[in-house]
Steps between C-alpha positions, in 0.01 A plus 500: 500500500794725530538723200132493414336840447177547698322623188562165332316320790197740466487451121499111530230519768290739286538280199381189690203691630405606159506137371298384787233767422489392143468137583226551773201530255602187323509313829153623591354390160658151547352480843150587360525246226594231760219595730261484207627156411484378856141628535393345173585146592263471805231661301531240222494224771187633649323519173606151425369387840169665450467340157585160644232548793221612248596204271466259788167668599366449149630150461352384835149628426478795751624618825338230718620223278858663505488493885389132507764398246772688690392355834501138356832555342644647829374220719527220253146396554 
C-alpha cells in the first residue's frame, strides 16, 4: 500500500460503485422472473389437482358416490 496515491483508491471505489449501480436493475429483473416462475408451478399443480378432482367426481356419478368410492378404497371394504 505504500506508494499508492489516495486519489487512486477513491477512483477504484467509485468505479466499482458505478458498476454495482448498473448491475442492480438486472438483478431485480432476474429476481422477478424467478419469482414468477416459482409462483407459476404451484398454480399449475393446483389447476391439475382441481381437474383430477372434477374428473373423479364425474366418473363416479356424483359427490355421494365419490365419497362412497373413496371410503371403500381407503378402508378396503
